[in-house]
C-alpha positions in Angstrom: 120.2 111.4 135.2 119.7 115.1 136.1 122.9 116.0 134.4 121.9 114.3 131.2 119.0 116.5 130.5 120.9 119.6 129.3 123.0 117.3 126.9 119.8 115.8 125.5 118.4 119.3 124.8 121.7 120.4 123.2 121.6 117.3 121.0 118.0 118.0 120.2 118.8 121.6 119.0 121.9 120.5 117.1 120.0 117.7 115.2 116.6 119.3 114.6 117.3 123.0 114.3 119.8 122.8 111.5 118.9 124.7 108.4 120.3 125.9 105.0 121.0 129.6 104.4 119.9 130.4 100.9 120.3 133.9 99.4 117.0 135.3 98.1 118.7 136.9 95.1 121.1 134.3 93.7 119.2 131.3 95.0 122.5 129.6 96.2 123.2 128.4 99.7 126.0 129.5 102.0 128.7 126.8 102.4 131.7 126.7 104.7 135.1 125.6 103.4 136.7 122.9 105.5 140.2 124.0 104.4 140.7 127.7 105.2 137.4 128.9 106.6 136.3 130.7 103.5 132.6 131.0 102.7 131.2 129.9 99.3 127.9 130.1 97.5 126.9 126.7 96.0 123.9 124.8 94.9 121.7 123.9 97.8 122.4 120.3 99.0 120.5 119.3 102.2 122.9 116.2 102.5 126.0 118.4 103.0 127.0 119.2 106.5 129.0 122.1 105.4 125.7 123.8 104.3 124.0 123.1 107.7 123.8 126.0 110.1 122.2 126.4 113.5 121.7 129.2 115.9 123.8 129.0 119.0 122.6 131.8 121.0 123.3 134.9 118.8 125.9 133.1 116.7 125.7 131.0 113.6 127.6 127.6 113.8 128.3 125.4 110.8 127.8 121.8 111.4 130.4 120.6 109.0 133.3 122.6 110.4 131.9 123.2 113.9 132.9 126.8 113.5 131.0 130.0 113.7 130.3 132.7 111.2 132.6 135.7 112.1 133.5 139.1 110.8 137.1 139.6 109.7 138.3 143.2 109.0 136.1 145.9 107.7 133.7 143.9 105.4 135.0 140.4 105.1 133.4 137.4 106.8 134.5 133.8 107.3 134.3 130.9 109.8 136.3 130.7 112.9 136.4 128.9 116.2 133.4 129.7 118.3 135.7 130.3 121.3 138.1 132.5 119.4 138.4 136.3 119.6 136.8 136.6 116.2 133.6 135.2 117.5 130.7 137.4 116.2 127.2 137.7 117.4 124.6 138.5 114.7 121.4 140.4 114.8 118.6 139.0 112.6 115.7 141.1 111.5 113.5 140.8 108.4 115.8 138.0 106.8 118.7 140.6 107.2 121.9 139.5 109.1 124.2 142.2 110.6 126.9 142.1 113.2 125.5 142.7 116.6 126.5 146.1 118.0 128.1 147.2 114.8 127.0 149.5 111.9 129.2 147.9 109.2 126.2 146.8 107.1 124.5 143.4 106.3 125.7 140.1 105.2 125.2 140.1 101.4 126.0 137.8 98.5 128.5 138.9 95.7 130.4 137.4 92.9 133.3 136.2 95.2 131.0 134.8 97.9 129.6 136.9 100.8 130.7 140.2 102.3 129.4 143.0 104.5 127.6 145.8 102.7 125.5 148.7 103.9 123.0 148.2 101.0 120.1 145.9 101.7 117.7 144.3 99.3 117.3 140.7 98.1 121.1 140.1 98.2 121.0 140.6 101.9 118.1 138.4 102.6 118.7 134.8 103.8 116.1 132.0 103.8 116.0 128.4 104.3 115.1 125.8 101.6 111.3 126.4 102.4 111.8 130.2 101.7 111.3 130.9 105.4 113.5 133.7 107.0 116.5 132.4 109.0 115.2 135.0 111.6 112.2 132.7 112.2 114.6 129.8 112.8 116.2 132.0 115.5 112.8 133.0 117.1 111.7 129.4 117.3 115.1 128.4 118.9 114.7 131.3 121.4 111.2 130.3 122.2 111.9 126.6 122.8 115.1 126.9 124.6 113.7 128.6 127.8 111.0 125.9 127.9 113.6 123.2 127.9 115.4 124.9 130.7 112.2 125.2 132.7 111.4 121.5 132.2 115.0 120.6 133.3 114.5 122.8 136.5 111.1 121.2 137.2 112.5 117.7 136.8 115.3 118.5 139.2 112.9 119.9 141.7 110.8 116.8 141.5 113.8 114.5 141.9 114.8 116.4 145.0 111.4 116.0 146.6 111.5 112.3 145.8 114.8 112.0 147.5 113.4 113.6 150.6 110.3 111.4 150.5 112.4 108.2 150.2 114.7 109.1 153.1 117.9 108.3 151.2 120.9 110.4 150.3 121.6 112.2 147.1 124.8 109.9 146.4 122.8 106.8 147.1 120.0 107.9 144.8 122.5 108.7 142.0 124.0 105.3 142.4 120.7 103.6 142.1 119.8 105.7 139.1 123.1 104.7 137.5 122.5 101.0 138.3 119.1 101.1 136.6 120.3 103.3 133.8 122.9 100.7 132.6 120.1 98.3 131.6 122.5 95.3 131.4 120.3 92.6 129.6 122.7 89.7 130.2 120.7 88.1 133.1 117.4 88.5 131.3 118.8 87.0 128.1 120.3 84.1 129.9 117.0 83.5 131.7 115.0 83.6 128.4 117.5 81.3 126.7 117.1 78.7 129.6 113.4 78.9 129.6 113.4 78.4 125.8 115.6 75.3 126.1 113.3 73.9 128.9 110.2 74.5 126.7 111.9 72.8 123.8 112.7 69.7 125.7 109.2 69.6 127.2 107.7 69.9 123.7 109.8 67.2 122.3 108.9 64.9 125.3 105.2 65.5 124.8 105.6 64.8 121.1 107.2 61.4 121.7 104.5 60.5 124.2 101.8 61.4 121.8 103.4 59.3 119.0 103.7 56.2 121.2 100.1 56.6 122.3 98.8 56.9 118.8 100.8 53.8 117.7 99.4 51.8 120.6 95.8 52.9 119.8 96.2 51.8 116.2 97.6 48.4 117.1 94.7 47.8 119.6 92.2 48.9 117.0 93.7 46.5 114.5 93.6 43.6 116.9 90.0 44.3 117.8 89.0 44.4 114.2 90.7 41.0 113.6 89.0 39.4 116.5 85.6 40.8 115.5 86.1 39.3 111.9 87.1 35.9 113.2 84.2 35.7 115.6 81.8 36.7 112.8 83.1 34.0 110.6 82.8 31.4 113.4 79.1 32.4 114.0 78.3 32.2 110.4 79.8 28.6 110.2 77.9 27.5 113.3 74.6 28.8 111.8 74.8 26.6 108.7 72.8 23.4 108.8 74.8 20.1 108.3 73.9 18.6 104.9 73.7 14.8 104.7 75.6 13.1 102.0 74.4 10.0 100.3 76.6 7.6 98.4 75.5 6.1 95.0 75.2 2.6 96.6 72.7 3.9 99.2 70.7 5.6 96.5 70.4 2.3 94.6 69.2 0.5 97.7 66.4 3.0 98.3 65.2 3.0 94.6 63.7 -0.5 94.8 61.7 0.4 97.8 60.5 3.4 96.1 59.6 1.5 93.0 57.4 -0.9 95.1 55.3 1.9 96.3 51.9 2.3 94.9 50.8 5.5 93.3 49.0 7.8 95.8 50.5 6.0 98.9 52.0 8.1 101.6 55.2 6.7 103.1 57.4 7.9 105.9 61.1 7.4 106.3 62.3 7.4 109.8 65.6 8.4 111.2 66.8 4.8 111.5 66.2 4.3 107.8 62.9 2.3 108.2 60.3 3.2 105.6 56.6 2.5 106.5 53.3 3.4 104.9 51.2 6.0 106.6 48.0 4.4 105.7 47.8 0.7 105.3 44.9 -1.3 103.7 
């Protein structure tokens, strides 16, 4: 883990410190040719890697070709491998670029591209797309890089103290760090998958139990409703008084008796069918 810190900072500078080099006079950007190392002046295009430059120490590296801005001959410049003999360091001051330790002039824009010239002015001033001097880019890079190295040193010192406190060797600590850094999620994924399957089965089981209980409850409520209705009907039938029916012959037999009755006389008909006068003479 300690060894990954410098690479992380290198990637940070390579990705975030890239900038375009626009000439203040012609308003065109410096672009590296991927074929022969020539330098061109083209319309600024932030999407082009061949127009992205970054400070690597005192050298300017092109991200598209991974080569550095170098001086060739008396006043000619082009890109070459950063590890080659033509590697050139640049001094940056007031938006002016000049070879470090040389008095051959400044990097200026001309009709053919760029070259070295002792005459300054706007043609020798280089800025980014925000019209900020490329020297400010170098100053920020020089300010952040020591801070990154200091952070790396502090982290390494802290890790060493942790090793001593845990009572384990450096090799064993590196092995543990490598094990946890792999972050193999297979076991966790399989565990979550199994738990999800169990939860699915349990949910289906609870759903089936709930459906069966609801069905039984509805059947029981229906049966109770039917029994209540039948009992109510039976009680209503029992509450009705029985009505005695008389045939036409019985009515004819009773009529003569009634005809013999005297007006104003009170008679009583008993349950056995006998008719008597309430008040006799």
